[in-house]
C-alpha positions in Angstrom: -32.1 -6.2 -0.1 -29.4 -4.2 -0.7 -28.6 -1.2 1.3 -26.9 2.1 -0.3 -26.3 5.6 0.0 -27.2 9.0 -2.0 -26.0 12.3 -1.2 -27.7 15.0 -2.9 -25.5 17.9 -3.2 -28.2 20.1 -4.2 -29.1 20.3 -0.6 -26.1 19.4 1.4 -25.2 22.9 3.0 -21.6 21.6 4.5 -22.7 22.0 8.4 -20.8 18.8 9.3 -24.0 17.4 11.4 -23.3 14.1 9.8 -20.0 13.9 10.5 -20.9 15.4 13.9 -23.6 12.5 14.9 -21.3 10.1 12.9 -18.3 10.7 16.0 -21.1 10.6 18.9 -22.5 7.6 17.7 -19.6 5.5 17.2 -17.3 7.4 19.4 -15.1 8.0 17.3 -11.3 9.5 18.2 -10.3 13.0 17.6 -8.6 13.4 14.7 -10.3 10.6 12.7 -13.6 10.2 10.7 -16.2 7.9 9.5 -17.8 10.4 7.4 -16.9 13.8 6.3 -17.6 17.2 4.3 -14.8 17.9 1.7 -15.4 21.3 0.2 -14.0 22.7 -2.8 -14.0 26.2 -4.1 -14.5 26.9 -7.6 -14.4 30.4 -10.2 -12.7 32.9 -10.3 -12.8 36.1 -7.2 -15.6 37.1 -6.7 -17.8 34.7 -8.7 -16.9 31.7 -6.8 -18.8 28.8 -5.4 -18.2 26.1 -2.7 -19.2 22.4 -3.4 -20.2 20.3 -0.4 -19.6 16.5 -1.1 -20.1 14.1 2.2 -17.2 11.5 1.8 -17.4 7.9 3.5 -17.1 3.9 2.5 -19.0 3.2 -0.6 -19.7 0.1 0.7 -19.0 -1.8 -2.9 -20.2 -4.5 -4.4 -17.3 -6.0 -4.9 -15.2 -4.8 -1.9 -11.3 -4.6 -2.6 -10.6 -4.0 1.1 -13.1 -7.6 1.6 -10.9 -9.3 -0.7 -7.3 -8.3 0.6 -8.5 -8.4 4.4 -6.5 -11.4 5.8 -8.6 -12.5 8.7 -12.0 -11.6 7.5 -12.3 -8.5 10.0 -14.0 -6.9 6.9 -16.8 -8.6 5.2 -20.1 -8.0 3.6 -23.1 -8.9 4.7 -26.4 -10.5 3.2 -28.0 -6.8 2.8 -24.8 -5.3 1.1 -23.4 -3.8 3.9 -19.9 -3.9 4.2 -19.0 -4.0 8.2 -15.6 -4.9 10.0 -15.0 -7.1 13.2 -12.0 -5.2 15.0 -12.0 -8.2 17.6 -10.5 -10.2 14.6 -8.3 -7.2 13.1 -4.6 -7.4 13.0 -3.6 -3.5 11.8 -1.8 -4.4 8.7 -3.5 -1.5 7.0 -4.0 -3.6 3.8 -7.6 -2.7 3.5 -6.5 0.8 3.7 -4.1 0.3 0.6 -7.3 -1.4 -1.3 -9.6 1.1 -0.7 -9.5 3.7 -3.9 -12.0 5.8 -1.5 -9.4 6.4 1.7 -12.3 5.7 3.8 -10.5 3.4 6.3 -8.4 4.5 9.3 -6.5 3.4 12.3 -8.5 4.0 15.3 -5.9 5.2 17.9 -7.6 4.0 20.8 -7.5 0.1 19.5 -5.1 0.2 16.8 -7.6 -1.6 14.3 -8.9 -0.4 11.1 -12.3 1.4 11.3 -15.1 2.7 8.8 -18.0 3.7 8.4 -20.5 0.5 8.7 -24.1 1.7 7.8 -24.9 2.3 11.3 -25.4 -1.8 11.0 -26.9 -1.9 14.8 -29.4 0.5 13.9 -30.1 -0.9 10.7 -30.7 -4.1 12.7 -33.3 -2.8 14.7 -35.4 -0.9 12.0 -33.6 2.6 12.2 -31.8 4.8 10.0 -27.9 5.9 10.1 -27.3 8.6 12.5 -25.9 10.4 9.5 -29.2 10.5 7.8 -31.4 10.8 11.0 -29.5 14.3 12.1 -29.0 15.7 8.3 -31.2 18.8 8.6 -31.7 19.2 4.7 -32.7 15.5 4.0 -29.6 15.5 1.8 -28.2 12.2 2.9 -30.6 9.3 1.6 -30.1 6.1 2.7 -32.4 2.5 2.4 -32.6 -0.5 0.0 -31.8 0.1 -3.1 -33.9 -3.6 -4.3 -37.1 -2.6 -3.2 -38.9 -0.1 -5.5 -40.9 1.4 -3.0 -37.8 3.0 -1.2 -36.9 6.5 -1.8 -33.6 5.7 -2.5 -35.1 3.4 -5.3 -37.2 5.8 -6.6 -34.2 8.6 -6.9 -31.8 6.2 -8.3 -34.7 5.4 -11.3 -35.3 9.1 -12.3 -32.1 11.1 -11.1 -29.0 10.9 -12.6 -26.2 10.1 -10.2 -22.2 9.7 -10.3 -20.3 7.4 -8.2 -16.5 7.9 -7.0 -13.7 6.1 -9.5 -16.2 4.0 -11.4 -13.1 2.6 -13.3 -11.8 0.9 -10.2 -14.6 -2.0 -11.0 -16.0 -1.7 -7.3 -19.3 -1.2 -7.9 -20.0 1.6 -5.0 -23.5 1.7 -3.8 -22.6 5.7 -2.5 -24.2 7.8 -5.4 -24.3 11.5 -5.8 -27.0 13.4 -7.3 -25.8 17.2 -9.2 -21.8 16.0 -8.4 -19.1 17.9 -9.4 -15.9 15.8 -10.4 -13.5 18.7 -9.3 -15.1 17.5 -5.7 -15.0 13.6 -6.5 -12.1 13.1 -8.2 -8.7 14.0 -5.8 -6.7 14.5 -8.9 -8.6 17.3 -10.1 -8.1 19.9 -7.6 -4.5 20.3 -6.0 -4.4 21.6 -2.0 -4.4 25.2 -1.4 -2.6 27.3 0.3 -1.4 26.1 4.0 -4.8 26.4 6.5 -5.8 25.2 9.4 -8.4 22.5 7.8 -6.6 21.0 4.4 -3.3 19.9 5.4 -3.1 17.8 8.5 0.0 16.2 6.9 1.2 14.0 9.7 -0.7 11.3 9.0 -4.3 10.5 10.8 -3.2 8.0 13.5 -0.7 10.2 14.4 -2.3 13.4 14.2 -5.1 11.7 16.4 -2.6 10.8 18.8 -1.3 14.2 19.6 -5.0 15.7 19.2 -5.7 13.3 22.6 -2.9 14.7 24.1 -3.5 17.9 23.2 -7.4 17.7 24.9 -5.1 17.1 28.5 -2.8 20.0 28.7 -2.8 23.8 28.6 0.3 24.2 27.0 0.4 26.8 23.9 0.0 25.0 20.4 0.8 26.1 17.2 -1.8 24.9 15.2 -0.6 26.6 11.6 3.0 24.4 12.6 1.3 21.2 13.7 -0.7 20.9 10.9 1.6 22.4 7.7 4.3 19.6 6.9 7.6 21.4 6.8 8.0 20.4 2.7 4.3 21.8 2.4 5.2 25.4 3.9 8.1 25.8 2.6 6.9 25.1 -1.3 4.0 27.3 -0.6 6.8 30.6 0.6 8.5 29.9 -2.5 4.9 30.2 -4.4 4.3 29.5 -8.2 7.7 30.3 -9.0 9.4 27.3 -8.0 6.4 25.1 -6.5 3.8 23.7 -9.6 1.3 22.8 -6.8 0.8 26.5 -5.4 -2.8 28.1 -6.2 -3.5 31.6 -5.9 -6.7 32.5 -4.3 -7.5 34.5 -7.7 -6.7 31.7 -10.4 -10.2 30.8 -10.8 -9.0 26.7 -10.6 -11.0 24.6 -8.5 -9.2 24.2 -4.9 -9.7 22.4 -1.8 -10.4 23.8 1.4 -11.6 21.3 3.7 -10.2 18.2 3.4 -9.4 14.6 5.2 -6.1 14.4 6.8 -3.3 12.8 4.8 -2.6 9.6 6.4 1.0 9.8 5.3 2.8 6.5 4.7 0.8 3.4 5.8 3.5 0.5 4.6 6.8 2.5 5.8 10.5 0.9 6.0 9.0 -2.2 7.7 7.6 -3.3 4.3 10.3 -2.2 1.8 12.9 -3.9 4.3 10.6 -7.4 4.4 10.6 -7.2 0.5 14.5 -6.8 0.6 14.9 -9.6 3.0 12.5 -12.1 1.4 14.4 -11.6 -1.8 17.4 -12.6 -0.2 15.9 -15.6 1.5 14.4 -17.0 -1.6 18.0 -16.2 -3.6 19.9 -17.7 -1.4 18.5 -21.1 -1.7 17.6 -20.5 -6.2 20.7 -20.0 -6.5 22.5 -23.2 -4.9 19.7 -24.6 -6.9 20.5 -23.7 -10.3 24.0 -24.6 -10.0 23.2 -28.5 -8.9 20.5 -28.3 -11.7 23.4 -27.2 -14.1 25.5 -30.2 -12.7 28.0 -28.0 -10.5 29.2 -30.0 -7.6 27.8 -27.8 -4.8 29.3 -28.9 -1.2 27.5 -30.0 1.7 29.2 -26.9 3.3 27.6 -25.0 0.5 24.3 -26.5 0.8 24.3 -25.4 4.5 25.1 -22.0 3.9 22.6 -21.3 1.5 19.9 -23.0 4.0 21.4 -20.9 7.0 20.9 -17.9 4.9 17.5 -18.6 3.7 16.4 -19.4 7.1 17.9 -16.3 9.0 16.5 -14.0 6.3 13.2 -15.6 6.3 13.2 -15.1 10.1 14.0 -11.4 9.4 11.2 -11.2 6.7 8.3 -12.5 9.5 9.9 -9.9 12.1 9.3 -7.0 10.0 6.0 -8.4 9.0 5.2 -8.4 12.5 6.7 -4.9 13.2 4.8 -3.3 10.7 1.5 -4.3 12.4 -0.6 -2.3 14.3 -1.8 -5.2 16.3 1.3 -7.7 16.5 -0.3 -9.4 19.6 -2.7 -11.1 16.7 -0.2 -11.8 14.2 -1.2 -15.5 14.8 -4.7 -14.8 13.0 -3.3 -14.9 9.6 -2.2 -18.7 10.0 -5.0 -19.6 12.1 -8.1 -17.6 11.1 -7.5 -17.1 7.4 -9.3 -15.4 4.4 -8.2 -17.4 1.6 -8.8 -14.6 -1.0 -6.0 -12.3 0.5 -2.3 -12.9 -1.0 -1.3 -12.1 2.6 -2.5 -15.0 4.1 -1.1 -17.2 1.2 2.2 -15.5 1.7 2.1 -16.2 5.5 1.2 -20.1 4.4 4.4 -19.8 1.6 6.7 -18.3 4.4 6.1 -20.7 6.4 6.3 -24.0 4.3 9.6 -22.6 2.5 11.3 -22.6 5.7 10.2 -26.2 7.2 11.4 -27.4 3.5 14.7 -25.8 3.9 15.0 -27.1 7.2 14.3 -30.9 5.9 16.9 -30.4 3.5 19.4 -28.6 6.1 18.9 -31.1 8.7 19.0 -33.8 5.8 21.8 -32.8 5.0 24.2 -31.8 7.9 22.7 -35.5 9.3 23.3 -37.2 6.0 19.5 -38.8 6.0 19.3 -40.7 2.7 15.9 -39.1 1.8 15.6 -38.2 -2.4 17.0 -34.9 -2.8 16.0 -34.0 -6.2 12.3 -34.2 -5.5 12.8 -31.9 -2.4 15.0 -29.7 -4.3 12.1 -29.3 -6.8 9.3 -28.6 -4.4 11.4 -26.2 -2.4 12.5 -24.1 -5.4 8.9 -23.6 -6.5 8.1 -22.4 -3.0 11.2 -20.5 -3.3 9.9 -18.9 -6.4 6.3 -18.2 -4.8 8.0 -16.6 -1.7 9.7 -14.2 -4.5 6.7 -13.1 -6.3 3.6 -13.4 -3.9 4.0 -9.5 -2.4 3.7 -8.7 -6.2 0.3 -10.5 -5.9 -0.6 -8.7 -2.6 0.5 -5.4 -3.7 -2.1 -5.8 -6.9 -5.0 -6.5 -4.7 -4.1 -3.0 -3.1 -6.3 -1.3 -6.0 -6.1 2.1 -4.4 -2.8 1.9 -5.3 -2.7 2.2 -9.4 1.3 2.1 -9.8 1.2 -1.4 -8.2 -1.3 -2.7 -10.6 1.5 -3.3 -12.8 2.0 -7.0 -14.8 6.0 -6.6 -14.4 5.9 -6.3 -11.1 6.2 -10.3 -11.0 8.9 -10.4 -12.8 10.6 -7.1 -11.0 10.5 -9.4 -7.2 11.8 -12.4 -8.9 14.5 -10.9 -10.6 15.2 -9.1 -7.8 15.6 -12.1 -5.6 18.0 -13.6 -8.2 20.2 -10.9 -8.1 20.2 -10.9 -4.0 21.0 -14.8 -3.9 23.9 -14.1 -6.5 25.1 -11.4 -4.9 25.2 -13.2 -1.3 26.6 -16.2 -2.7 29.3 -14.0 -4.3 30.3 -12.6 -0.7 30.2 -15.9 0.8 32.3 -17.8 -1.9 35.2 -15.0 -0.9 34.7 -16.0 2.5 34.7 -19.7 2.0 37.0 -20.0 -1.0 34.3 -21.4 -3.7 36.4 -20.0 -6.6 34.7 -22.9 -8.6 31.4 -20.8 -8.6 32.3 -17.7 -9.4 32.1 -18.3 -13.3 28.2 -19.2 -12.6 27.7 -16.6 -9.8 29.1 -13.4 -12.1 26.8 -15.0 -15.5 23.9 -15.3 -13.4 24.2 -11.8 -12.1 25.2 -10.3 -15.4 22.0 -11.8 -16.9 19.7 -10.8 -13.8 20.8 -7.3 -13.8 20.0 -6.8 -17.5 17.1 -8.4 -17.3 16.3 -5.9 -14.3 17.0 -3.0 -16.1 14.5 -4.1 -19.0 12.0 -4.3 -16.5 12.8 -1.0 -14.8 12.6 0.4 -18.3 9.1 -1.4 -18.6 7.5 -0.3 -15.4 8.1 3.0 -16.0 7.6 3.8 -19.6 5.0 1.6 -20.6 1.6 3.5 -20.9 -0.1 3.6 -17.6 -3.8 4.1 -17.9 -4.5 6.6 -15.0 -3.2 9.9 -13.9 -2.3 8.7 -10.5 0.4 5.9 -11.8 1.7 8.6 -14.4 2.4 10.8 -11.2 4.1 8.2 -9.4 6.6 7.5 -12.4 6.8 11.5 -12.6 7.4 11.5 -9.0 10.5 8.7 -9.4 11.8 9.9 -12.3 11.8 13.9 -12.1 10.2 14.8 -8.5 11.2 13.8 -5.0 13.0 10.4 -5.5 14.8 11.4 -8.9 18.1 11.7 -7.6 17.8 8.0 -5.4 16.2 6.5 -8.2 18.7 7.8 -11.1 21.9 7.7 -8.8 21.3 4.6 -6.2 18.8 2.8 -8.3 19.8 2.7 -11.9 23.8 4.0 -11.6 25.1 2.3 -8.3 22.7 -0.6 -8.4 22.5 -1.4 -12.0 24.5 0.4 -14.2 28.3 0.4 -12.4 27.6 -3.3 -11.4 27.5 -4.5 -14.9 30.2 -2.3 -16.1 32.5 -4.1 -13.3 31.3 -7.6 -14.1 31.8 -7.0 -17.8 35.4 -5.3 -17.1 36.1 -6.3 -13.7 38.0 -9.3 -12.7 39.7 -8.7 -9.5 38.4 -10.1 -6.0 37.8 -6.7 -4.7 36.2 -5.9 -8.0 33.4 -8.5 -7.9 32.7 -7.9 -4.3 32.4 -4.5 -4.8 30.0 -5.1 -7.3 27.8 -7.5 -5.0 27.8 -4.9 -2.1 26.6 -2.2 -5.1 23.6 -4.6 -6.1 22.6 -5.3 -2.8 22.3 -1.5 -2.1 20.2 -1.2 -5.5 17.8 -3.0 -4.2 17.2 -1.8 -1.1 16.6 1.4 -2.6 14.3 0.7 -5.3 12.1 -1.3 -3.1 12.2 1.7 -0.8 11.4 3.7 -3.8 8.4 1.0 -5.2 6.8 1.1 -1.7 6.5 4.6 -0.9 6.0 6.5 -4.1 2.6 5.2 -5.1 1.5 5.9 -1.3 1.8 9.5 -1.7 -0.9 9.8 -4.2 -3.9 11.1 -2.5 -6.9 8.9 -2.7 -9.7 11.4 -1.5 
């Protein structure tokens, strides 16, 4: 048994009955939808047509949201329905990053993820999903695709159907008859000029909460201003002379006229900051470890500083992780109710074990315990490297964000940890007088910076297989992040430090170099986390 959906676009009239029925059946909050009807206009005035496409969870056979969910809040039933348990959800928004179809949202009533669950409670008692029952044109067909006697099975056998984003390898179980690429592919159309329905650009969760407040007030509301991002509105006013995304109503190009609200940046400053603090936590151990392995005489004071800095920034990493959760009260579910395929779970245990090992090393150094230090250092170093790179594998599980699928991302994060560790110990060394460390610190930092520049070039110039990834590269190098990237990341964070390390030997020069490197890492992570999230998924 395997349940699926067919949307027959030959019949859909865009009445939104499915959306309304779904909201009623599941008490969906104002401003968010489990299912909605996307509308795209094609043609040249007056010969135009409007295409309706019902959008919702695809109940994928290989659902990336299930794989990335750290607490098994999302799971695949034996009948193929991808269901969820909001009593487990921690609101990490990983599932929203992993879903290529933008099917999930954060419920503003309980701050947990939600989506279409095929009306599983109705299916269990032999009824059809609410959207199927209410559709006046029988444009939504549901049923067991493995049963040859069902209508959905027979339609799949004799009709040409399409799925959304088959290249993602999710094997979706939502099929479209007479589908149009302009409607199914979000990159095939640009948003048209501002209107009430197509630019709810403040994000789903925020919009839903704002809408709930509006229900209980009689205040005047400027709907156009509320639903249009200031940047979009300004660009629209400049029109196509300065804004390449502006579309004239007479141009004949396909354009979205009714769309899902933009969810905005799901992983914001908390995530980019935690990547930075995690880099320092790992690097603050790896640098003294490297010095010890190369035969340098690292004092107990330096070891204690290493352990202390690692633990402080490890604590900050955990703090920022918890702050990013929409249900921070449930953060222990990651450790106590783990779903081991998720790199968020693996990362949680790596954080915990690394912290324990560094604590043992620091305490044994402080009290002079007679333990085999070399063995402890090697084991801790392994977990320090895992700590540095695990987020790259978490990002890779976010299949909705093509740019994060880069194979060089683990190297990117490992190099940043080495850079951060070297920069921090340059600052610590001048405070405590570790002049004999400066040679290895300068050499290590120089090599790491050169490798980092090579990594950045590779990430941005190696051929990207999808248009979404190419859009991110363009956004970074030529778009909204270009000044931040070229001036801060490249110039301040890499080129100037390399030059100072080669040509400057004074104490103040080295200190400035370390500070610039840390600034460069902060803004690089901000760009790498934010930019891919600005490409629409639906």
